[in-house]
N, C-alpha and C positions, 0 to 999 in steps of 0.2 A: 928411358924414351925419355928426356928433357921435358924442362919444366917450358919450355915454348910448347912443342907438339904438345900437350896435354892441352894446353890456353887453347892452342887451336881449334884441339878433335872434339874440346868443350866447347866452344867457338857453333864451331857444323857437326856434334849435336844437336845442340838447343835451337840451331838458326835463327843465331844473335848473333849484331854486331855495331862499329858506333856507325858505318857507314848504309849499314842496311836501316838501319831508325832515321838515320836521314831522309831517307825517298821512300818511309816510311809514309804515308799519308797521315796516318793517326800522330805515331810521333810527333810531326812538323806543325800539325795542328793544334798540338797540347805550346809545344813548344809556344809556338809563335803569341799562342793567349797569350800565357803567362810573360809572358817579355812583354805584349802590350800592357798586359796590369802592372807590373815593375815601371813602368816606363808613366803611365798616369800616375799612378801614386808616386811618382819619384815629386811629378812635375807639377800635381798638389802640395808640396808638402813645401815643394821650393817656392811656390807663390803665398800660402802661408807662411815661411819662414822671414819670409822677407817683410812681410805683411807687419809682420811683432813685432820685425827690426825696428823698420821705419814709423811703424809708429810709439812706439820707445823712445827713437832720435828725439821725434816730435815734442813730443810729450802727450798726444793723444790717448785721452784711455778711451778707452773698447769697452763692448756692454751695449743692451737696450736700456739701463739705469735713468740716460735723456732721455726717454716717455712721460715720464712721472716730473722732470719739469716745466712748468710756464708759460705757453707758447707767445704771446705775448702778440700777436698777429690776428688781423678778422679776416674773419671769410664771407664772403659778399651771396652767398646760398649755399645753405645749407637745408638739411634732409630730417635736422633731429636741432637737439639745443646744444649751442656754441657762445662762448663768448671770448672775447685775451685774453682770460686769465685761466682757460680750461688747460689744460695738456696738451701736450705733444701728439699724444697715442690717442687722445678724443679728434685731436685735429686733423688723425690722417682718415679717424675713421672716418668722417665726415670728409672726405677726399676718397673717399674707396664708396662708399655710399654713390657721391655723387658722379664719382665713372659707373659702377653699377646702375643706375638710371642715365644717363647718356648710354649707354650695350645694350637696356634692356628697349629704351623706347626707340633706338635705332635701328633693330634688329626686326622689331614688331612693324615700324614705316617703311625699314629699305624690301620688309618681304613682299608685304602686300604691295607698292608703286610696281619692284621687282617682275612681278608674277604679271600684272596686269599690261605691263611694258612686254616685258614677257611674249602673253600670248595678243595682243599688239600689234607687233608684225608680223607673225602669222595673219592677220587679216585681211580680207577682202578687198575691206575700204585700201586706195592707196593712197590716199590723203591719210587716215591715219597710224597705218602701215608705213611710210613715213616720216610720217615725226617722229614715230617713236623710234625710228630707226636714228634717226636726228640725234637725240638725246643719246642713245645709248652712245652712238661715240664720239658726244661731244664730251659726258664727265667722262669712258670710259678714262677718256684719252686726256686729261686735266689732270694733273695733279693732286691727291690731296687736300693740302697744309691753300694750295691756291683757290679750290674750294671753299673752301674756312675764309678767307681774306676773305672772297665773290660773298658772302653773304654777310660777312662782318662789316666791311665798310661798302660795297656796295648797294644792298639792299639796309640790312639794320640801320646805318649809321644818315643814312641823311634819311630819313621817317620825322615830321612834321615833331618838337621839340613836347614836353612832357604840357605846355600849356594851351598848347593847339592838338592833345590825342586824336589820330582820330577812333571817336565814339561807335566800337561796334556793336549789336544787337544780345542784351544779357547782361547789361553794363560793365560791356568789355574795354579796353582802352588799350590804344595800341600808341610806344613810339617812341623817341630814338634809345631811353632806361630800360623801352622792355612789354610785355605784355602782360598788364593788372587783369586781377578777376576775381568777381568776387570771394570771397575766403570760406571755407567750409567749417563752420564750430558744431561741436558736434558734442549734443547731449545722454546722460547718465545711459538714456536707455538703446544707444547706438547699436552698444556690441549686439543685442537680438537681430538687429537688422543682420551686421554684417552674418551674425549665426545664420541666417535663413538663406542669403545669401551664399552660401558654402554646401547648405544644404539643397538648394536649388541648378546648381553646379554638374553635386553630384548624382541626385539623382538622375539631371537631365542625359545624363554618361549612365549611366545603366539602359534608362527610356532608350536609346540614342543604339544601344550593344544588345538591348532584344532587341526592337525594331529590325536589329540587322541577321540575327536568328532566326526571325518567319522569314523576313526575304527568302533565306538559304533553305529554309525546307520546304514552305510555302509558294512561294513568287510574284507572293501580295505584298504588296508597300504599304508600310505607314510612312506616314508624309508628319516627323519629330520636330517639324519648324514650332507651330503654334501651342505645343504641348511644352514645348523647353524654351519657349520667350515667357512662361506662364508660371514657370517653375522660378525661373532669370528673375525675369524680371518683376513679373507678381508677384509670387511670396515675398520677398525683401520691400516689396511695396505695401502688403498684406502689414507683414511686419512693423512698419513704421507706421501707420495708419495704429496699429494697437495700442504701438509702447508711446503716442502723443504723438507723434512728431518731436521727437528727436534731433531735431537740425534745422538751425536758422543760417545765417552769413551775414560776412563783415563785408558791403560794398563797398568798392574804392569811388573815391566822392574828389569832385573835379573839381582844385580849388584857382587860387590866381594865379600862382609860379609853382603848382606841384602836384602831384596827386595822393592824397590821403586812401588810409585805409585799403582792405583790401589782399592781395596776393600779388608775389610781379613775379616773373620769369624773366632774368636779365636776357639780354643781347648778345652773351658768351657761352649761354646757354641754347639760345634757340640758333644763332651761328651757327654750331658747333654739330649740332642734334640736324639741322635743317640739310650741310652741305654733306654731312655720315651715310643721312639716309637717302639720297638725291643721288653720291659718291656713288655706293655700296649696292642701290636699286640695280644699276647700268649692270655691273657684272653679275647681277640673278635674273635679269632679266634674259641675258644667252644665255646664263646655264636651264631656264624656264623652254626656251626658242629649241632648243637642243636634246631638251629630255620630250618635250614633245616632239620635234622630229625622228626623234628614236623610236615610237611607237610607230610599227608598221602599218601605212596606211588602210588595208586590207580589214582595222578593227572599225572607223570610222566611216567607210564602207558597208560593213556590217549592222553596223547601227544605223545609220540612214537606210540601210532596208529596212527595217522590224522595223521604222517610222516614225522613230526618235529626231526632235529639232536639231538644228545644226549645236545649240544651246546646251542641250542634253546629250552631245555627242560628246564635248569637251568637259563639262561637267560632272559623268557618271560615266564615261568610258576613256578619252583618253589620258586628260591629269590626274586621272588614279594609278593610271602604269605608268604614268612621267614621273608621275614621283619616287621610284623607282632608281630611274635615274637622280633625279636632277637632286636627292636626300645628301648622300655623301659630299658630291665640291658644294654644294649649299650652307654645308659644317664648316670649310673653311673661310668664308666669306665672310660669318658672323665672327669665327676669333676672329678675322683682317680689321674690320666694324671695331672688334673689342680694344684690338694692339693700338688702333690709331686714332683711339679716343684721346695718347697721349699726347697730341696735339695740338690737345687746348692752351697749354702751356702757350703759345702763340698769343693765343687771343687774353688770356689770364680770366678763364675759366680755371675752378679750380678744382680741379680735381686731380686723386693719386698721386699723379706726379708733378702738380704743380705745388703742392701742398710738399709732399715732400724734397720740391727743390729749396724750398724759404726755406723748412726746421736744416738741409742740410748747411744751408748760407748762415746758419745761425752757431748753430753748436759742430760745425766743423766734424760730422759722425755719418761721412761716404759711406765707408763699408756697409754700415747698419743703414741705411734706408736706402740703396742699389743691393740688397741682399732682401730686404721687405718690398723691394716694386718688385724681386724677382718672385718673389713667391708669389706673390698678389696673381702679375699676371699669368702667371705658368695657376694658379689653381682658377683662375675663372679658362683658362679655357680646357683643363681636364675635365671643369664641372660642362663645361659648352659638349666638348666632346662626348662625355658621355650618355647626357638626354639624349643627346643625338644619332647617338650610334644605337642607343635603345631605341628611338623614335623607329633609325631605319631598318630594326630587327621589327618592328611591328606592320610593315609595312609590305617589308620581302613576302617573295608569294615562299609558300609551305609544301613539299614535296612531301606526295601522298607515299 
């Protein structure tokens, strides 16, 4: 028997050949996966190699050592202490905190407005339903940058100057330079009040959980609103009184040409906050409306047959079931609002992108700054997704 015949006999006995492997889904899948990995690794290596060569050719130093350098520029609004003598690292932290502030306050406000407008679109009152519809259609079809310019140039910029500030209640002043309000000054014993507030929140959560279990077991309701109010408000108030009133206020005073004292929220933050809140609320309203429509009509009819008022039907029957439909797309809107906060650079608000852009222009460290931007926004998005996924799992129906 020749060698070729032996090989053919061996292939026939083992049942393997190159042609059979080519048409085998298992081998073909492994081949294309390995090929994809090789292509991606090669592409990344090519980009890194070209980048390193370009940096060496231009004489630009790479690395994050520049973060220890002096910033040399001021930032209008800062939640922590900052001056032009601070480092680039602290400037980026200030921008990050401003971004988080816009995202958190915008998400809370947009959620409240979106739920109110979404439920209002389903109202039997013709005027309320039409007004909510007009709101959704207007804001949903306008670019967010245009909404920001509307608030910044069309609303806040036309307010009176500092000398003619609008005097609102509680020593609050509004003008084209922002919103001035009394600045709280915390005394030594204020930490006791904060601790009492946290204890009140935890205790009210335990009371709500106990009331829910009690109602599920006995059918008897326990209205937790007064107990929660006493714990969250009354307990810190008692601690505040017992610790000697460790709180005072620096009240803004209207002078001849300007306001002195107090704290000021600039028009840049206000316009960005209002624009993102109202813009995102239009999309949240549609999500809420779709979620409520997704609840079977028989649920509302059954609740009404039991004697529940329409408001109680919406609050106790419809909305809890609609949340299971609302939460997943709601996560996307929260992520969009966080990422849209980068539009603050258009009006000069010192968010992470604006501060990073200034540092980039001064140092030329483009790759490092872009890397920081990507890591920060990716981290914020992942944390938001994890939190919303946890909340979605808590609201999901548990099959027995």
